[in-house]
C-alpha positions as CSV (number, residue, x, y, z in Angstrom):
1,M,90.7,95.1,37.2
2,S,91.6,95.0,41.2
3,D,90.2,98.2,42.0
4,V,86.9,98.2,40.3
5,T,84.0,96.1,40.1
6,I,80.7,97.1,37.9
7,V,76.8,96.8,39.1
8,V,74.3,95.7,36.9
9,A,70.8,95.9,38.5
10,T,68.1,93.7,36.1
11,R,64.9,92.7,35.9
12,D,63.8,90.6,33.6
13,R,66.3,91.0,30.8
14,G,68.2,87.7,30.0
15,P,68.8,88.5,26.4
16,E,70.2,91.4,27.5
17,L,72.3,90.9,29.7
18,R,73.6,87.9,26.9
19,R,74.7,90.4,25.2
20,S,76.4,92.9,27.0
21,L,78.2,91.2,29.9
22,G,80.4,90.0,27.3
23,E,81.8,93.7,26.8
24,H,83.1,94.3,30.4
25,D,86.3,94.3,31.3
26,A,86.3,94.1,35.3
27,P,84.4,91.8,37.5
28,V,80.6,92.1,37.3
29,I,77.8,91.6,40.0
30,V,74.3,91.7,38.7
31,V,71.8,92.2,41.1
32,D,68.9,90.6,40.1
33,N,65.9,92.2,40.9
34,A,63.4,89.4,41.8
35,S,63.3,88.3,37.8
36,A,60.8,85.9,36.9
37,D,62.7,84.8,33.3
38,D,66.6,83.2,33.2
39,T,68.1,86.8,34.3
40,A,69.8,84.9,37.0
41,E,71.0,81.8,34.9
42,A,71.9,84.7,31.6
43,A,74.7,86.3,34.6
44,L,76.0,82.8,35.9
45,A,76.8,82.0,32.7
46,A,78.7,84.9,31.5
47,G,81.1,84.6,34.7
48,A,79.1,87.5,36.7
49,R,78.4,87.0,40.6
50,V,75.0,87.4,41.0
51,V,73.0,88.6,44.0
52,R,69.4,88.0,44.0
53,S,66.6,90.6,45.6
54,P,63.4,88.7,46.9
55,R,61.6,92.2,45.6
56,N,61.7,94.8,43.2
57,L,63.9,97.2,44.7
58,G,64.1,99.3,42.0
59,A,67.1,101.3,41.3
60,A,68.0,100.7,44.8
61,A,69.0,97.0,44.3
62,R,72.1,98.9,42.9
63,N,73.3,99.4,46.7
64,L,72.7,95.4,47.1
65,G,75.8,95.3,44.3
66,V,77.2,97.8,46.5
67,R,77.5,96.5,49.5
68,A,78.7,93.1,47.7
69,A,81.5,94.4,46.2
70,D,85.1,94.5,48.0
71,T,86.8,97.4,45.9
72,R,87.3,100.8,46.3
73,Y,85.3,102.1,43.2
74,V,82.4,100.6,41.7
75,A,81.1,101.5,38.3
76,F,77.4,101.3,37.3
77,A,76.1,99.5,33.8
78,D,72.6,98.7,32.9
79,D,71.9,95.5,31.1
80,D,72.2,97.3,27.1
81,S,75.3,99.2,28.0
82,W,79.2,98.6,28.5
83,W,82.0,100.9,29.5
84,A,84.6,101.4,26.3
85,P,87.8,99.5,27.2
86,G,90.7,101.3,28.9
87,S,87.7,103.3,30.3
88,L,87.9,102.0,34.1
89,G,91.3,102.1,33.9
90,K,91.5,106.0,33.2
91,A,88.7,106.7,36.1
92,V,90.6,104.8,38.6
93,A,93.5,106.8,38.1
94,L,91.8,110.5,37.7
95,M,89.8,109.4,41.2
96,D,93.0,108.5,42.9
97,G,94.7,111.4,41.6
98,H,91.3,113.4,43.0
99,P,90.5,112.6,46.3
100,R,87.8,114.9,46.7
101,T,85.9,113.2,43.7
102,A,83.5,111.0,44.7
103,L,81.9,110.0,41.6
104,L,82.8,110.4,37.6
105,A,80.9,110.7,34.5
106,A,81.7,109.2,31.5
107,R,80.4,110.3,27.8
108,V,77.3,107.9,26.7
109,L,77.6,107.2,23.0
110,V,74.1,106.1,21.9
111,G,73.8,103.1,19.3
112,P,75.7,101.0,16.6
113,E,76.1,104.9,15.4
114,E,77.6,106.5,18.8
115,A,75.6,109.3,18.8
116,V,76.4,111.6,21.8
117,D,73.6,111.0,24.4
118,P,72.3,114.7,25.0
119,V,73.3,114.5,29.0
120,S,76.7,114.2,27.9
121,D,76.6,117.2,25.6
122,L,75.3,119.2,28.4
123,M,78.0,118.2,31.0
124,A,80.4,119.3,28.6
125,R,79.1,122.9,28.8
126,A,80.2,123.1,31.8
127,P,77.6,125.3,33.6
128,L,79.1,124.7,36.8
129,G,82.5,125.5,36.1
130,S,85.6,123.5,36.4
131,P,87.1,123.5,39.4
132,A,90.7,123.3,40.2
133,D,90.8,119.9,42.6
134,L,87.8,117.9,39.9
135,P,89.3,116.2,36.7
136,G,86.8,117.6,34.7
137,P,83.6,120.1,34.7
138,S,81.8,119.9,37.7
139,I,77.9,118.3,37.6
140,L,74.6,117.5,39.6
141,G,73.2,115.1,37.3
142,F,74.0,112.5,35.3
143,L,73.2,109.1,33.5
144,A,73.3,106.0,36.2
145,C,74.7,103.6,33.6
146,S,77.7,106.1,33.0
147,I,79.1,106.8,36.7
148,I,82.2,105.5,38.5
149,V,81.2,106.0,42.6
150,R,84.1,105.7,45.4
151,R,82.6,102.9,47.3
152,E,82.5,104.3,50.8
153,A,81.3,107.6,50.1
154,F,78.4,106.1,48.1
155,L,77.3,104.0,51.0
156,A,78.0,107.0,53.4
157,V,75.0,108.9,51.7
158,G,73.0,106.2,51.6
159,G,73.1,105.1,47.4
160,F,69.7,105.3,45.5
161,S,66.6,106.0,46.9
162,E,64.2,102.9,47.4
163,V,61.4,105.2,47.6
164,L,62.3,106.7,44.0
165,H,62.3,103.3,42.6
166,F,63.7,104.3,38.6
167,G,63.1,107.3,36.4
168,G,65.2,110.4,37.7
169,E,66.4,108.7,40.8
170,E,70.3,110.3,40.2
171,E,69.7,113.7,41.1
172,L,69.3,113.1,45.2
173,L,72.2,111.3,45.0
174,A,74.0,113.8,43.3
175,L,72.7,116.4,45.9
176,D,73.6,113.7,48.7
177,L,77.0,113.7,47.8
178,A,77.8,117.4,47.2
179,A,75.7,118.4,50.2
180,A,78.3,115.9,52.0
181,G,81.2,118.6,50.5
182,L,82.4,115.5,47.8
183,G,82.9,116.3,44.3
184,L,81.5,115.2,41.1
185,A,82.8,116.0,37.7
186,Y,82.0,114.8,33.8
187,V,85.1,113.2,32.0
188,P,84.6,112.8,28.6
189,E,87.6,110.9,27.9
190,L,85.7,108.2,29.6
191,I,83.4,106.4,27.1
192,V,80.1,104.0,28.1
193,H,78.6,102.2,25.0
194,H,74.7,102.0,25.3
195,H,72.5,100.4,23.2
196,P,69.1,100.9,24.7
197,S,66.8,97.8,24.4
198,V,63.1,98.2,23.4
199,H,62.2,95.6,25.4
200,G,59.8,96.7,27.9
201,R,59.9,100.2,27.1
202,D,57.0,102.6,28.1
203,P,58.0,106.1,27.5
204,A,54.5,108.2,28.7
205,G,55.1,106.2,31.9
206,R,58.3,106.9,32.0
207,R,58.1,110.5,32.0
208,R,55.4,110.1,34.7
209,L,57.5,108.5,37.2
210,E,60.5,111.4,36.4
211,V,58.2,114.0,37.2
212,R,57.2,112.3,40.4
213,N,60.9,112.0,41.3
214,R,61.4,115.4,40.5
215,L,58.7,116.3,43.1
216,L,59.8,113.8,45.7
217,T,63.5,114.9,44.9
218,A,62.8,118.6,45.6
219,W,60.3,118.1,48.8
220,L,63.2,116.0,50.2
221,R,66.3,118.1,49.2
222,R,65.3,121.7,48.0
223,P,63.7,125.1,49.7
224,L,59.8,124.9,49.0
225,P,59.4,127.6,46.4
226,A,61.7,125.3,44.1
227,L,59.4,122.4,44.6
228,G,56.3,124.9,44.1
229,R,57.5,126.0,41.1
230,I,58.4,122.1,39.5
231,A,54.6,121.2,40.6
232,L,53.2,124.4,38.7
233,T,55.5,123.6,35.9
234,S,54.3,119.6,36.1
235,M,50.2,120.8,35.9
236,G,50.9,121.8,32.0
237,T,51.0,118.3,30.4
238,P,49.1,115.1,31.4
239,H,52.0,113.0,32.3
240,G,53.1,115.9,34.7
241,R,49.6,116.3,36.6
242,R,49.9,112.5,36.4
243,G,53.2,112.6,38.2
244,L,52.1,115.2,40.3
245,A,49.3,113.0,42.0
246,D,52.1,109.9,42.2
247,A,54.0,112.3,44.5
248,V,51.2,113.5,46.9
249,R,50.5,110.0,47.3
250,T,54.0,109.1,48.0
251,L,54.5,112.1,50.4
252,P,53.6,110.5,53.7
253,V,56.6,108.1,53.4
254,V,59.2,110.9,53.0
255,A,57.3,113.9,55.0
256,R,59.9,113.1,57.6
257,A,62.7,112.8,55.5
258,R,63.4,116.5,54.7
259,R,67.0,117.3,54.8
260,P,67.7,120.5,52.8
261,V,70.8,120.7,51.1
262,P,73.7,123.7,52.0
263,H,72.7,126.9,50.0
264,A,75.5,126.4,47.9
265,V,74.5,123.4,46.7
266,E,71.3,124.6,46.2
267,A,72.4,127.6,44.3
268,A,74.7,125.3,42.0
269,R,71.3,123.3,41.0
270,A,68.8,126.4,40.5
271,S,71.2,127.4,37.5
272,L,70.9,124.9,35.8
273,A,67.1,125.6,35.1
274,A,68.6,127.8,32.3
275,Y,70.0,124.6,31.2
């Protein structure tokens, strides 16, 4: 497909790539996030183009793949996910027909049983409404493995943050796109399959990172009262307290990068607290 490239950022996940890369129906760029295994070799053997990062950039490794792509649109996948046949073609047609749209999120079906991911269920409820100039309900969050972006718009707002690494990195990108006046929409007719790998999973560590990143994102883009509420809520669990401590330690790195979003974007984000 000449209009879209799929970018997969991965680290030490050669077996997962061998399973998933054959499922893609568009050119793939694999960003090898400083792997110590045969990840790059597995990607090359499957016909993917490989971009090697000399260090682990976390989610920001995806930015390297986007820069290397030469198509108008870029779709993201994880090493354990893939877009259903035909979905990317539909996405391109929708974005061509809706020029304010910078990002579309697909419905995510999990595992062989194809259970709908809870994040997809939430987006389907359309808490932010369905603007006439978007092809689906407006959103301010998504799963990174389920989106297609307008390449120029993604790069213009800086892509994924290197500071956030992994774990809830999507919110900052969503806020930045919305602050630029661009549209983000959920389209359930687009399908992504996700067969989560059990390799290297650390649920408690993941929750800790998500708390840290939620706090850092609030500092970077949201009013200080919102940051205070999130910090107070975080203190209720051990992983929350650890995430809060991690955020405090990281704060000097982002202290001067604070840029609150416009009032309308914050009002939309705040309204999601009820969900």
